[in-house]
Short mmCIF file of the C-alpha atoms (twelve columns), coordinates in Angstrom:
data_MODEL
# 
_entry.id   MODEL 
# 
loop_
_atom_site.group_PDB 
_atom_site.id 
_atom_site.type_symbol 
_atom_site.label_atom_id 
_atom_site.label_alt_id 
_atom_site.label_comp_id 
_atom_site.label_asym_id 
_atom_site.label_seq_id 
_atom_site.Cartn_x 
_atom_site.Cartn_y 
_atom_site.Cartn_z 
_atom_site.pdbx_PDB_model_num 
ATOM 1  C CA . MET A 1  110.611 253.140 71.589 1 
ATOM 2  C CA . PRO A 2  107.776 250.556 71.551 1 
ATOM 3  C CA . THR A 3  104.965 251.159 69.117 1 
ATOM 4  C CA . GLU A 4  101.268 250.787 69.806 1 
ATOM 5  C CA . VAL A 5  100.029 247.284 69.057 1 
ATOM 6  C CA . THR A 6  96.794  247.351 67.057 1 
ATOM 7  C CA . ALA A 7  93.862  244.972 67.380 1 
ATOM 8  C CA . GLU A 8  94.830  243.466 64.015 1 
ATOM 9  C CA . LYS A 9  98.354  242.793 65.274 1 
ATOM 10 C CA . ILE A 10 96.974  241.185 68.452 1 
ATOM 11 C CA . ARG A 11 94.817  238.923 66.286 1 
ATOM 12 C CA . GLN A 12 97.800  238.031 64.089 1 
ATOM 13 C CA . VAL A 13 99.931  237.210 67.129 1 
ATOM 14 C CA . CYS A 14 97.235  234.957 68.594 1 
ATOM 15 C CA . ASP A 15 96.762  233.244 65.222 1 
ATOM 16 C CA . GLY A 16 100.523 232.671 65.085 1 
ATOM 17 C CA . VAL A 17 100.504 231.165 68.566 1 
ATOM 18 C CA . TRP A 18 97.689  228.858 67.488 1 
ATOM 19 C CA . ARG A 19 99.640  227.766 64.400 1 
ATOM 20 C CA . ASP A 20 102.711 227.093 66.557 1 
ATOM 21 C CA . ARG A 21 100.791 225.409 69.388 1 
ATOM 22 C CA . ALA A 22 102.404 221.992 68.952 1 
ATOM 23 C CA . ALA A 23 105.877 223.432 69.529 1 
ATOM 24 C CA . ILE A 24 104.664 225.700 72.343 1 
ATOM 25 C CA . LEU A 25 102.815 222.926 74.138 1 
ATOM 26 C CA . GLY A 26 105.681 220.513 73.656 1 
ATOM 27 C CA . THR A 27 108.065 222.749 75.613 1 
ATOM 28 C CA . ARG A 28 105.717 224.066 78.280 1 
ATOM 29 C CA . GLY A 29 107.319 222.381 81.286 1 
ATOM 30 C CA . VAL A 30 105.031 222.376 84.322 1 
ATOM 31 C CA . THR A 31 102.604 225.050 83.108 1 
ATOM 32 C CA . SER A 32 99.168  224.146 81.797 1 
ATOM 33 C CA . GLY A 33 98.453  224.276 78.086 1 
ATOM 34 C CA . GLU A 34 96.358  227.401 78.548 1 
ATOM 35 C CA . GLU A 35 99.122  229.142 80.499 1 
ATOM 36 C CA . ALA A 36 101.685 228.181 77.880 1 
ATOM 37 C CA . LEU A 37 99.603  229.564 75.007 1 
ATOM 38 C CA . VAL A 38 98.718  232.805 76.794 1 
ATOM 39 C CA . GLY A 39 102.334 233.210 77.911 1 
ATOM 40 C CA . ALA A 40 103.541 232.732 74.338 1 
ATOM 41 C CA . ALA A 41 101.021 235.295 73.109 1 
ATOM 42 C CA . TYR A 42 102.099 237.780 75.790 1 
ATOM 43 C CA . TRP A 43 105.779 237.275 74.959 1 
ATOM 44 C CA . ARG A 44 105.110 237.772 71.246 1 
ATOM 45 C CA . LEU A 45 103.003 240.867 71.914 1 
ATOM 46 C CA . CYS A 46 105.855 242.358 73.946 1 
ATOM 47 C CA . SER A 47 108.243 241.528 71.100 1 
ATOM 48 C CA . ALA A 48 105.831 243.277 68.726 1 
ATOM 49 C CA . GLY A 49 106.054 246.476 70.759 1 
ATOM 50 C CA . ARG A 50 103.567 246.124 73.599 1 
ATOM 51 C CA . LYS A 51 104.901 247.525 76.846 1 
ATOM 52 C CA . PRO A 52 105.247 244.884 79.591 1 
ATOM 53 C CA . GLY A 53 102.996 245.571 82.560 1 
ATOM 54 C CA . ARG A 54 100.398 247.391 80.464 1 
ATOM 55 C CA . SER A 55 96.793  246.239 80.828 1 
ATOM 56 C CA . ILE A 56 95.871  243.405 78.503 1 
ATOM 57 C CA . ALA A 57 92.152  244.220 78.537 1 
ATOM 58 C CA . ASP A 58 92.222  244.961 74.808 1 
ATOM 59 C CA . CYS A 59 93.779  241.532 74.234 1 
ATOM 60 C CA . ALA A 60 91.182  239.646 76.295 1 
ATOM 61 C CA . PRO A 61 88.812  238.739 73.427 1 
ATOM 62 C CA . TYR A 62 91.693  237.304 71.387 1 
ATOM 63 C CA . LEU A 63 93.169  235.426 74.338 1 
ATOM 64 C CA . ARG A 64 89.731  234.015 75.221 1 
ATOM 65 C CA . GLU A 65 89.368  232.766 71.653 1 
ATOM 66 C CA . LEU A 66 92.811  231.176 71.805 1 
ATOM 67 C CA . ILE A 67 91.854  229.352 75.007 1 
ATOM 68 C CA . ARG A 68 88.446  228.379 73.588 1 
ATOM 69 C CA . ARG A 69 90.113  226.815 70.535 1 
ATOM 70 C CA . TYR A 70 92.584  224.959 72.761 1 
ATOM 71 C CA . ARG A 71 89.831  223.577 74.997 1 
ATOM 72 C CA . ALA A 72 87.724  222.510 72.003 1 
ATOM 73 C CA . GLU A 73 90.703  220.690 70.484 1 
ATOM 74 C CA . ALA A 74 91.503  219.029 73.823 1 
ATOM 75 C CA . ARG A 75 87.886  217.828 74.177 1 
ATOM 76 C CA . GLN A 76 87.993  216.309 70.679 1 
ATOM 77 C CA . ALA A 77 91.193  214.448 71.520 1 
ATOM 78 C CA . VAL A 78 89.562  212.653 74.449 1 
# 
């Protein structure tokens, strides 16, 4: 039975996605970088025990930060 995923675990998952971003972005196919990172975070959260289809409202601040970091890095690369 899936366990409840805590805010700390959500943060850890998003930090892990950020650390692994080069590999994630390198295999993203036709999705945007943002979609690839959020998709990876969602997949990892489900693997950590989050029930698929459940609201991700509690994840929103962490996902927004992940996207913010990605956009800031992309701007610096230009």
